[in-house]
DRENSE-942654 format. One record per residue: residue in three letters; x, y, z of N, C-alpha, C in turn. Coordinates in steps of 0.1 Angstrom, whole numbers. Each point is the difference from the previous one (the first is absolute). Layout:
BEGIN
['ALA', [X, Y, Z], [X, Y, Z], [X, Y, Z]],
...
END
This chain:
BEGIN
['MET', [8, -12, 0], [-8, 12, 0], [9, 12, 0]],
['SER', [-4, 11, -7], [7, 12, -1], [-10, 12, 1]],
['VAL', [3, 10, 8], [-8, 12, 1], [8, 11, -8]],
['VAL', [-5, 4, -11], [7, 10, -8], [-2, 14, 5]],
['SER', [-12, 2, 5], [-3, 13, 6], [-11, -2, 10]],
['ASP', [-3, 10, 9], [-10, -3, 10], [-14, -1, -5]],
['SER', [-9, -3, 9], [-14, -3, -4], [-9, 12, 3]],
['ALA', [5, 12, -1], [-8, 12, 2], [-11, 1, -11]],
['PRO', [-11, 7, 3], [-11, 0, -9], [5, 5, -14]],
['GLN', [-5, -6, -10], [4, 3, -14], [-10, 10, -6]],
['THR', [5, 10, -7], [-10, 9, -7], [-5, -7, -12]],
['ALA', [-13, 4, -4], [-6, -5, -11], [8, 3, -13]],
['ASP', [6, 12, 0], [8, 4, -12], [12, -10, -2]],
['ALA', [7, -3, 11], [12, -9, -1], [-4, -14, -5]],
['LEU', [-11, -5, 6], [-5, -13, -5], [-4, 0, -14]],
['GLU', [-7, 11, -4], [-4, 1, -14], [12, 1, -10]],
['TYR', [10, 7, 5], [12, 1, -8], [7, -14, -2]],
['PHE', [0, -7, 11], [6, -14, 0], [-8, -8, -9]],
['ASP', [-13, 1, 0], [-9, -8, -9], [3, 3, -15]],
['ARG', [3, 13, -3], [3, 4, -14], [13, -6, -4]],
['LEU', [10, 1, 9], [13, -5, -3], [0, -15, -3]],
['THR', [-7, -7, 8], [0, -15, -1], [-8, -4, -12]],
['ALA', [-11, 8, -3], [-8, -4, -12], [8, 3, -13]],
['GLU', [8, 10, 0], [9, 3, -12], [10, -11, -2]],
['ARG', [4, -7, 11], [10, -10, -2], [-6, -14, 0]],
['GLY', [-13, 0, -1], [-7, -13, -1], [1, -9, 12]],
['LEU', [2, 6, 12], [1, -7, 12], [-14, -2, 7]],
['ALA', [-3, -12, 4], [-13, -4, 6], [0, 5, 15]],
['ILE', [-10, 8, 3], [-1, 5, 14], [-15, -2, 4]],
['ARG', [-1, -5, 12], [-14, -2, 6], [-3, 11, 10]],
['ARG', [-12, 5, 1], [-4, 10, 10], [-7, -7, 11]],
['ASP', [1, 5, 12], [-7, -5, 12], [1, -15, 1]],
['ALA', [12, -6, -1], [2, -14, 0], [1, -6, 14]],
['VAL', [-8, -10, 3], [0, -6, 13], [12, -8, 2]],
['LEU', [7, 3, 11], [14, -6, 2], [-1, -13, 8]],
['ALA', [-10, -3, 8], [-1, -11, 9], [4, -13, -7]],
['PRO', [-5, -3, -12], [3, -13, -7], [15, 0, -5]],
['MET', [7, 11, 1], [14, 0, -4], [10, -1, 11]],
['THR', [-6, -3, 12], [9, -2, 12], [-4, -14, 6]],
['THR', [10, -6, 7], [-2, -13, 6], [-10, 0, 12]],
['LEU', [-1, 12, 6], [-9, 2, 11], [-14, 2, -4]],
['ARG', [-2, 5, -12], [-14, 2, -6], [-8, 10, 7]],
['VAL', [6, 11, 5], [-7, 11, 5], [5, 13, -6]],
['GLY', [-8, 10, 1], [4, 14, -4], [-9, 5, -11]],
['GLY', [1, 13, -2], [-9, 7, -10], [6, 1, -13]],
['SER', [-3, 11, -7], [3, 2, -14], [12, 10, -2]],
['ALA', [6, -1, -12], [10, 10, -4], [-6, 9, -10]],
['ASP', [4, 13, 1], [-5, 10, -10], [3, -5, -14]],
['ARG', [12, -5, -2], [5, -6, -13], [8, -12, 3]],
['LEU', [-1, -10, -9], [7, -12, 1], [6, -4, -14]],
['ALA', [13, -3, 0], [7, -5, -12], [6, -14, 3]],
['GLU', [0, -9, -10], [5, -13, 2], [10, -3, -12]],
['PRO', [11, 7, 0], [10, -3, -11], [5, -14, 0]],
['ARG', [2, -5, -12], [4, -14, -1], [14, -1, -6]],
['THR', [6, 11, -3], [14, 1, -5], [7, 11, 7]],
['ARG', [14, -1, 0], [8, 11, 6], [-3, 13, -7]],
['ALA', [-1, 0, -13], [-3, 12, -8], [-13, 6, 4]],
['GLU', [-11, -8, 2], [-12, 6, 4], [1, 5, 14]],
['LEU', [7, -6, 9], [2, 4, 14], [6, 14, 0]],
['LEU', [11, 1, -8], [7, 13, 0], [-8, 11, -6]],
['ALA', [-8, -3, -10], [-9, 10, -7], [-10, 5, 10]],
['VAL', [-6, -9, 8], [-10, 4, 10], [6, 9, 11]],
['LEU', [12, -5, 4], [7, 8, 11], [3, 14, -5]],
['GLU', [5, 1, -13], [3, 13, -5], [-12, 9, -2]],
['ALA', [-11, -6, -3], [-13, 8, -1], [-4, 5, 13]],
['ALA', [1, -8, 10], [-3, 4, 14], [9, 11, 5]],
['ARG', [13, -1, -4], [10, 10, 4], [-4, 14, -7]],
['ARG', [-3, -1, -12], [-3, 13, -8], [-13, 6, 6]],
['ALA', [-10, -9, 3], [-12, 6, 5], [0, 4, 15]],
['GLY', [11, -5, 7], [1, 4, 14], [-10, -7, 9]],
['ILE', [-3, -12, -3], [-10, -7, 9], [7, -10, 9]],
['ALA', [-6, -3, 11], [5, -10, 9], [0, -13, -6]],
['CYS', [10, -9, 3], [1, -13, -7], [5, -10, 10]],
['LEU', [-7, -11, 1], [4, -12, 8], [1, -12, -9]],
['VAL', [12, -6, 0], [3, -12, -8], [-1, -12, 9]],
['ILE', [-8, -10, -4], [-1, -12, 7], [3, -12, -9]],
['GLY', [1, -12, 6], [2, -12, -8], [-12, -10, 2]],
['ASN', [2, -10, 8], [-10, -10, 3], [-10, 5, 11]],
['GLY', [4, 11, 7], [-9, 6, 10], [1, -8, 13]],
['SER', [11, -7, 2], [2, -6, 13], [7, 10, 10]],
['ASP', [-1, -3, 13], [5, 10, 10], [-6, 14, -1]],
['LEU', [-12, 1, -5], [-6, 12, -3], [-15, 1, 5]],
['VAL', [-3, 11, 8], [-13, 2, 4], [-5, 14, -6]],
['VAL', [-9, -1, -9], [-5, 12, -7], [-12, 6, 8]],
['ALA', [0, 13, 3], [-11, 6, 8], [-13, -2, -7]],
['ASP', [-11, -1, 8], [-13, -1, -5], [-4, 11, -9]],
['ALA', [6, 12, 2], [-3, 12, -8], [8, -1, -13]],
['GLY', [9, -9, -1], [7, -1, -13], [13, 8, 0]],
['VAL', [5, 2, -12], [13, 6, -3], [-2, 12, -10]],
['ARG', [4, 12, 4], [-1, 11, -9], [11, 0, -10]],
['GLY', [-3, 5, -12], [10, 0, -11], [0, -13, -7]],
['LEU', [13, -4, -4], [2, -12, -8], [6, -12, 7]],
['VAL', [-6, -12, -2], [6, -12, 4], [5, -8, -12]],
['ILE', [12, -4, 0], [6, -8, -11], [2, -14, 5]],
['ARG', [-8, -9, -6], [2, -14, 4], [10, -6, -11]],
['ASN', [12, -1, 4], [11, -4, -9], [-1, -15, -4]],
['ARG', [-3, -2, -13], [-2, -14, -5], [12, -3, -10]],
['ALA', [10, 8, -1], [11, -3, -8], [9, -11, 6]],
['ARG', [2, -11, -7], [6, -11, 6], [9, -8, -10]],
['GLU', [8, 7, -7], [9, -7, -9], [12, -5, 8]],
['VAL', [4, -13, -3], [11, -6, 7], [11, -5, -10]],
['ALA', [12, 2, 3], [11, -4, -8], [11, -7, 8]],
['LEU', [5, -11, -5], [11, -8, 6], [13, 1, -8]],
['ASP', [11, 2, 6], [13, 0, -6], [10, -6, 9]],
['GLY', [2, -13, -2], [9, -7, 10], [-6, -1, 13]],
['ASP', [7, 6, 10], [-5, 0, 14], [-7, 13, 3]],
['ARG', [-2, 9, -10], [-7, 13, 2], [-14, -1, -4]],
['LEU', [-9, 5, 8], [-14, 1, -3], [-4, 14, 1]],
['SER', [-6, 5, -11], [-5, 14, -1], [-15, 0, -2]],
['ALA', [-7, 9, 7], [-15, 0, -1], [-5, 14, 2]],
['ASP', [-12, 2, -5], [-8, 12, 2], [-5, -1, 15]],
['ALA', [-3, 12, 5], [-4, 1, 14], [-14, -7, 3]],
['GLY', [-8, 0, -11], [-13, -6, 2], [-1, -15, 0]],
['THR', [12, -7, -2], [1, -14, 0], [-3, -7, 13]],
['PRO', [-10, -9, 2], [-2, -6, 13], [12, -8, 4]],
['MET', [3, 0, 13], [11, -7, 5], [-2, -15, -2]],
['ALA', [-12, -5, 0], [-2, -14, -2], [4, -4, -15]],
['LEU', [-2, 9, -9], [4, -3, -14], [15, 0, -1]],
['LEU', [7, 9, 7], [15, 0, 0], [5, -12, 5]],
['VAL', [-6, -5, 11], [5, -13, 7], [-2, -11, -10]],
['LYS', [-11, 0, -7], [-3, -11, -10], [11, 0, -11]],
['ARG', [3, 12, -5], [9, 1, -11], [14, -4, 5]],
['ALA', [4, 5, 12], [13, -4, 5], [1, -15, 2]],
['THR', [-10, -6, 6], [0, -14, 2], [2, -8, -13]],
['ALA', [-8, 3, -10], [1, -7, -13], [14, 1, -6]],
['ALA', [7, 12, 3], [13, 2, -6], [11, -6, 9]],
['GLY', [-3, -6, 12], [10, -5, 9], [8, 11, 6]],
['LEU', [-7, 11, 5], [6, 11, 6], [-5, 1, 15]],
['SER', [9, 0, 9], [-3, 1, 14], [2, 13, 6]],
['GLY', [-6, 3, 12], [1, 12, 7], [-12, 8, 2]],
['LEU', [-11, -4, -8], [-13, 7, 1], [-11, -9, 5]],
['GLU', [3, -12, 5], [-10, -9, 4], [-10, 5, 10]],
['TRP', [5, 8, 9], [-8, 6, 11], [-11, 9, -6]],
['GLY', [2, 5, -12], [-9, 9, -6], [-14, -5, -3]],
['ILE', [-1, -14, 1], [-13, -6, -2], [-10, 4, 11]],
['ALA', [6, 4, 11], [-8, 4, 12], [-4, 15, 0]],
['VAL', [4, 7, -11], [-3, 14, -1], [-11, 2, -11]],
['PRO', [-12, 5, 5], [-11, 1, -10], [0, 12, -9]],
['GLY', [10, 8, 1], [0, 13, -8], [9, -2, -12]],
['THR', [4, 12, -6], [7, 1, -12], [15, 3, 3]],
['LEU', [9, -1, -10], [14, 4, 2], [1, 14, 4]],
['GLY', [-8, 9, -6], [1, 14, 4], [-3, 2, 15]],
['GLY', [-11, -6, 5], [-4, 1, 14], [11, -7, 9]],
['ALA', [6, -11, -5], [10, -6, 8], [12, 9, 2]],
['VAL', [4, 7, -11], [12, 9, 1], [-4, 12, 9]],
['TRP', [-12, 5, -2], [-5, 12, 8], [1, -3, 15]],
['ALA', [-4, -12, 4], [-1, -4, 14], [12, -8, 5]],
['ASN', [9, -3, -9], [11, -10, 3], [-7, -13, 6]],
['ALA', [-9, -5, -8], [-8, -12, 5], [9, -12, 2]],
['GLY', [-4, -9, 9], [8, -12, 2], [-9, -10, 7]],
['ALA', [6, -12, 1], [-7, -11, 7], [11, -12, 1]],
['HIS', [-2, -8, 10], [8, -12, 2], [15, 3, 0]],
['GLY', [4, 12, 6], [14, 3, 1], [6, 8, -12]],
['GLY', [-8, 2, -11], [5, 7, -11], [-7, 13, -2]],
['GLU', [7, 10, -7], [-6, 13, -3], [4, 3, -14]],
['ILE', [-8, 9, -6], [2, 3, -14], [14, 7, -2]],
['ARG', [4, 7, 9], [13, 7, -1], [12, -9, -1]],
['ASP', [-2, -12, 5], [11, -10, -1], [4, -4, -14]],
['ARG', [-10, 1, -9], [2, -4, -14], [0, 11, -10]],
['LEU', [-2, 12, 4], [-1, 12, -9], [13, 4, -6]],
['ALA', [0, 2, -13], [12, 5, -7], [-2, 15, -3]],
['ALA', [-12, 4, -4], [-3, 14, -3], [-15, 2, 0]],
['VAL', [-4, 12, 2], [-14, 4, 0], [-2, 12, -9]],
['GLU', [-10, -2, -9], [-3, 11, -10], [-11, 9, 6]],
['THR', [2, 13, 0], [-10, 9, 6], [-4, 11, -9]],
['TRP', [-11, 6, 3], [-5, 12, -8], [-3, 11, 10]],
['SER', [4, 12, -3], [-2, 11, 9], [-11, 9, -5]],
['PRO', [-10, 3, 8], [-11, 9, -4], [5, 15, 0]],
['ASP', [11, 3, 6], [5, 13, 0], [7, 4, -14]],
['SER', [7, -10, -5], [8, 2, -13], [-6, -7, -12]],
['GLY', [-8, -11, 3], [-5, -8, -10], [11, -9, -7]],
['ILE', [11, -2, 8], [11, -7, -5], [1, -14, 6]],
['LEU', [4, -10, -8], [3, -13, 4], [15, -1, 5]],
['ALA', [2, -7, 11], [13, -2, 5], [2, -14, 6]],
['THR', [13, -4, 0], [3, -13, 6], [7, 2, 13]],
['MET', [-4, -7, 11], [5, 1, 13], [7, -13, 4]],
['THR', [11, 1, 8], [6, -12, 5], [-8, -3, 13]],
['PRO', [1, -13, 5], [-6, -3, 13], [5, 9, 11]],
['ALA', [12, 4, 0], [5, 9, 11], [-7, 13, 0]],
['GLU', [-4, 5, -11], [-7, 13, -1], [-15, -1, 4]],
['CYS', [-5, -12, 3], [-14, -2, 3], [-3, 1, 14]],
['ALA', [10, 1, 9], [-2, 1, 14], [-9, -11, 6]],
['PHE', [3, -12, -3], [-9, -11, 5], [2, -3, 15]],
['GLY', [-11, -3, 6], [1, -5, 14], [-11, -10, 2]],
['TYR', [-3, -4, 12], [-11, -10, 2], [-13, 6, -4]],
['ARG', [-6, -5, -11], [-12, 5, -6], [0, 15, -3]],
['GLU', [12, 4, -4], [2, 15, -2], [9, 2, -13]],
['SER', [-2, 11, -6], [8, 5, -11], [-2, 15, -2]],
['ARG', [8, 6, -8], [-2, 14, -2], [-12, 3, -8]],
['PHE', [-6, -10, -7], [-11, 2, -8], [-13, 2, 8]],
['LYS', [1, -3, 13], [-12, 3, 9], [0, 15, 3]],
['HIS', [11, 7, -2], [1, 14, 4], [3, 9, -11]],
['ASP', [6, -4, -11], [3, 9, -11], [-10, -1, -11]],
['ARG', [-1, 10, -8], [-10, 0, -11], [7, -6, -12]],
['LEU', [0, -14, 1], [6, -8, -11], [-9, -12, -3]],
['VAL', [-2, -3, -12], [-7, -12, -4], [9, -11, -5]],
['VAL', [-2, -12, 6], [8, -12, -4], [-6, -5, -13]],
['VAL', [8, 0, -11], [-5, -4, -13], [4, -14, -3]],
['GLY', [12, -4, 5], [5, -14, -3], [12, -3, 9]],
['ALA', [5, -12, -1], [11, -4, 8], [8, -11, -6]],
['ARG', [13, -2, 3], [8, -11, -5], [4, -8, 13]],
['LEU', [-1, -13, -1], [4, -8, 11], [12, -9, -4]],
['THR', [8, -4, 9], [11, -9, -3], [-3, -13, 9]],
['LEU', [-2, -11, -7], [-3, -13, 7], [12, -10, -2]],
['SER', [-2, -12, 5], [10, -10, 0], [-5, -13, -8]],
['ALA', [9, -5, -8], [-4, -12, -7], [-2, -12, 10]],
['ASP', [-10, -8, -3], [-3, -11, 9], [-8, -10, -8]],
['ASP', [-2, -12, 6], [-9, -10, -7], [-14, 4, 1]],
['PRO', [-7, 1, -11], [-14, 4, 0], [-9, -8, 10]],
['THR', [2, -13, 1], [-8, -8, 9], [3, 4, 14]],
['ALA', [12, 3, 4], [3, 4, 14], [-6, 13, 3]],
['VAL', [1, 9, -10], [-7, 13, 2], [-15, -1, 2]],
['GLY', [-6, -9, -8], [-14, -2, 1], [-4, -6, 13]],
['VAL', [8, -9, 5], [-3, -6, 13], [-1, 11, 11]],
['ARG', [10, 9, 0], [0, 11, 10], [-12, 9, -2]],
['VAL', [-4, 3, -12], [-11, 9, -3], [-13, -7, 5]],
['ASP', [-1, -13, -2], [-12, -7, 4], [-1, 0, 15]],
['ALA', [11, -2, 7], [0, 0, 15], [-4, 13, 5]],
['PHE', [5, 11, -5], [-4, 14, 4], [-15, 2, -2]],
['GLN', [-4, -4, -12], [-14, 2, -3], [-9, -8, 9]],
['ALA', [4, -12, 4], [-8, -9, 9], [-1, 6, 14]],
['GLN', [12, 6, 4], [0, 6, 13], [-9, 12, 1]],
['ARG', [0, 8, -11], [-9, 12, 0], [-14, -4, 0]],
['ALA', [-4, -11, -7], [-14, -4, 0], [-4, -5, 13]],
['ALA', [9, -6, 8], [-3, -6, 13], [-1, 10, 11]],
['THR', [6, 12, -2], [1, 9, 11], [-7, 13, -2]],
['GLN', [-4, 3, -12], [-6, 13, -3], [-15, -2, -5]],
['PRO', [-8, 10, 2], [-14, -1, -4], [-3, 3, -15]],
['LEU', [6, -8, -8], [0, 3, -15], [-14, -1, -6]],
['ALA', [-9, -7, 7], [-14, -1, -6], [-9, 12, 4]],
['GLU', [6, 9, 8], [-8, 11, 5], [6, 13, -6]],
['GLN', [-8, 10, -1], [5, 13, -4], [9, 6, 10]],
['ASN', [13, 3, -4], [10, 6, 9], [10, 8, -8]],
['ALA', [8, 8, 7], [10, 8, -6], [14, -4, 4]],
['GLY', [1, -13, 4], [14, -4, 5], [2, 4, 14]],
['SER', [13, 0, 4], [3, 3, 14], [-3, 15, 3]],
['VAL', [-7, 2, 11], [-5, 14, 3], [12, 8, 6]],
['PHE', [8, -7, 9], [10, 7, 7], [14, -6, -3]],
['ARG', [10, 8, 0], [14, -5, -1], [3, -7, 13]],
['ASN', [9, -10, -1], [5, -7, 11], [10, 9, 8]],
['PRO', [-2, 2, 13], [9, 8, 8], [13, -9, 1]],
['GLU', [11, 7, 2], [13, -7, 1], [0, -11, 11]],
['GLY', [3, -12, -3], [1, -11, 9], [-13, -6, 4]],
['ASP', [-11, 4, -7], [-13, -6, 3], [-8, 0, -13]],
['HIS', [-13, -5, 2], [-9, -1, -11], [-13, 7, 3]],
['ALA', [-5, 8, -9], [-12, 8, 3], [-12, -10, 3]],
['GLY', [0, -11, -8], [-11, -10, 2], [0, -5, 14]],
['ARG', [12, -3, 5], [1, -6, 14], [-5, 10, 10]],
['LEU', [3, 13, -1], [-4, 10, 9], [-15, 2, 0]],
['ILE', [-6, 0, -12], [-14, 2, -2], [-8, -12, 6]],
['ASP', [5, -12, -2], [-6, -12, 5], [1, 0, 16]],
['ALA', [12, 4, 5], [2, 0, 14], [-9, 10, 7]],
['ALA', [-4, 10, -7], [-10, 10, 5], [-14, -5, -1]],
['GLY', [-2, -12, -5], [-14, -6, 0], [-9, 6, -11]],
['LEU', [7, 5, -11], [-8, 7, -10], [-4, -8, -12]],
['LYS', [4, -12, -1], [-5, -8, -12], [-15, -1, 0]],
['GLY', [-6, 3, -11], [-15, 0, -1], [-6, 13, 3]],
['LEU', [7, 9, 5], [-6, 13, 4], [-6, 7, -12]],
['ARG', [-12, 5, 1], [-7, 6, -11], [-4, 14, 2]],
['VAL', [1, 8, -10], [-6, 14, -1], [-8, 1, -13]],
['GLY', [-13, 0, 1], [-8, 0, -12], [2, -11, -9]],
['THR', [5, 3, -12], [2, -10, -11], [14, -6, 0]],
['ALA', [8, 4, 9], [14, -4, 1], [3, -8, 12]],
['SER', [9, -10, -1], [4, -8, 12], [14, -4, -1]],
['VAL', [6, -3, 12], [14, -5, 0], [-1, -15, -3]],
['SER', [8, -5, -9], [-1, -13, -5], [3, -10, 12]],
['THR', [-8, -11, 0], [2, -10, 10], [12, -10, -4]],
['ARG', [4, 1, -13], [11, -8, -5], [13, 6, 3]],
['HIS', [1, 13, -3], [13, 8, 2], [-4, 13, 6]],
['ALA', [5, 4, 12], [-5, 12, 7], [5, 13, -7]],
['ASN', [10, -1, -8], [5, 12, -7], [-7, 3, -13]],
['PHE', [-12, -6, -2], [-8, 2, -12], [-14, 5, 4]],
['ILE', [-5, 10, -7], [-14, 4, 2], [-7, -4, -12]],
['VAL', [-12, -7, 2], [-8, -5, -11], [-13, 8, 0]],
['THR', [-6, 1, -12], [-12, 8, -1], [-12, -9, -6]],
['ASP', [-12, 4, 4], [-12, -6, -6], [-1, 5, -14]],
['ARG', [-8, -7, -8], [-4, 5, -13], [-7, 13, 2]],
['ASP', [2, 10, -8], [-5, 14, 1], [5, 6, 13]],
['GLY', [12, -3, 4], [6, 6, 12], [3, 15, -2]],
['ARG', [3, 6, 12], [3, 15, 0], [14, 2, 4]],
['ALA', [7, 9, -7], [13, 4, 4], [1, 6, 14]],
['ALA', [-10, 8, 3], [0, 6, 13], [0, -10, 12]],
['ASP', [-6, -12, -2], [0, -10, 10], [14, -6, 1]],
['VAL', [7, -2, -11], [14, -5, 0], [9, 9, 7]],
['ARG', [-2, 13, -2], [9, 10, 6], [-2, 1, 15]],
['ARG', [-13, -1, 4], [-3, 1, 14], [4, -12, 7]],
['LEU', [-1, -12, -6], [4, -12, 6], [15, -1, 1]],
['ALA', [7, 5, -10], [15, 0, 0], [5, 9, 11]],
['ASP', [-7, 11, 2], [4, 10, 10], [-2, -6, 14]],
['LEU', [-12, -7, 2], [-3, -6, 13], [10, -11, 3]],
['VAL', [4, -8, -10], [10, -11, 2], [14, 7, 4]],
['ARG', [3, 10, -6], [13, 7, 2], [0, 5, 15]],
['ALA', [-11, 7, 4], [-1, 6, 13], [0, -11, 11]],
['THR', [-7, -11, -3], [-1, -11, 10], [14, -7, 2]],
['VAL', [7, -2, -11], [13, -6, 1], [10, 9, 7]],
['ARG', [-1, 13, -2], [8, 10, 7], [-2, -1, 15]],
['ASP', [-13, 0, 3], [-3, -1, 15], [4, -13, 6]],
['ALA', [-1, -11, -7], [4, -13, 5], [15, -2, 1]],
['SER', [7, 5, -10], [14, -4, -1], [10, 12, 1]],
['GLY', [-5, 12, -2], [8, 11, -1], [7, 2, -13]],
['ILE', [-4, -8, -10], [5, 1, -13], [-10, 6, -10]],
['THR', [4, 11, -7], [-8, 6, -10], [3, -5, -13]],
['LEU', [-10, -8, -6], [2, -6, -13], [0, 10, -11]],
['GLU', [8, -1, -10], [0, 8, -12], [-8, -6, -11]],
['TYR', [-7, 8, -7], [-8, -6, -11], [9, -4, -12]],
['GLU', [-4, -12, -5], [6, -4, -13], [-10, 3, -11]],
['ILE', [-13, -1, 2], [-10, 4, -10], [0, 15, -1]],
['GLU', [-5, 5, -12], [0, 14, -2], [-15, 4, -2]],
['PHE', [-3, 11, 7], [-14, 6, -1], [1, 12, -10]],
['VAL', [-7, -1, -11], [0, 10, -10], [-13, 5, -3]],
['GLY', [-1, 12, -6], [-12, 6, -4], [-5, 11, 9]],
['ASP', [-13, 3, -2], [-7, 11, 7], [-6, -4, 13]],
['TRP', [8, 0, 11], [-5, -5, 13], [-6, 12, 7]],
['ALA', [-13, -1, 3], [-7, 11, 7], [5, 1, 14]],
['ALA', [-1, 12, 6], [4, 2, 14], [-7, -9, 10]],
['ASP', [-13, -3, -2], [-7, -8, 9], [4, -15, 0]],
['LEU', [7, -4, -11], [4, -14, -1], [14, -2, 6]],
['THR', [8, 11, 1], [13, -1, 5], [2, 5, 14]],
['GLU', [-10, 6, 5], [1, 5, 14], [5, -10, 10]],
['GLY', [10, 2, 7], [5, -9, 9], [11, -9, -5]],
['VAL', [2, 0, -13], [10, -9, -6], [14, 5, 3]],
['SER', [8, -8, 5], [14, 4, 4], [10, -9, -7]],
END
């Protein structure tokens, strides 16, 4: 996910200018598009405008149109780790569907919209190791770079050779080294700078395809056994504090099964919030805040969010959120 500019109210003139620019370039744009079906949590309102580019060229053309029109822009992938406000998102949401993948020896290059599961599949078939853990990441390569995603002891930064970015300030593409990305635990400079991840290059290791596949299958089986995959969820709600696990702290506080409206703490894994069909984002946020406060009171540890709350959150929904 990338936030190109803030979500302040957009003027009708700016949106109309954006509509003209994209129409001139033959780019498909939807108005008042409901975002809930585009997230794994299945909650949230509509975007003023939605684009779903399927190539890198289309992605860059939409980004440039938004830059010229001066409208707020939010770039998403599979919509995991994301809670969209019930009131929706002002400006433009880009659902990046660009997913070209190329292999060259032990190097794998891909567009940011490529699902991690697809990258794992391609790497496994080619007998390339180092990305097996990615089968447990429900998002895209761009989201994985943005959050330095990881699982089973691996992180995306461990295999990155380069990251291609686009700047909304200059409209220029640039290539960054991993050292320039300021990676940390579920952190990177992309969470703080106005840069869009367009693609990345990974360096993997040659291995027997069967052996790689066995490890992938094991990670996938572990995920299915421990996470509420059959229910609507956004992945881990909180980051693990150093030396401990958020799920253990939430479970120890007796919060498994706790419900607020249409949202509840998963009984399978305490660090997951699941929602009912037609759930409300406000319920998710209130429940997450309640869990956070209860764990803080019980253990003295303040959990940090791993999920991202985006969009137009009204003051009455966020009152008391800390």
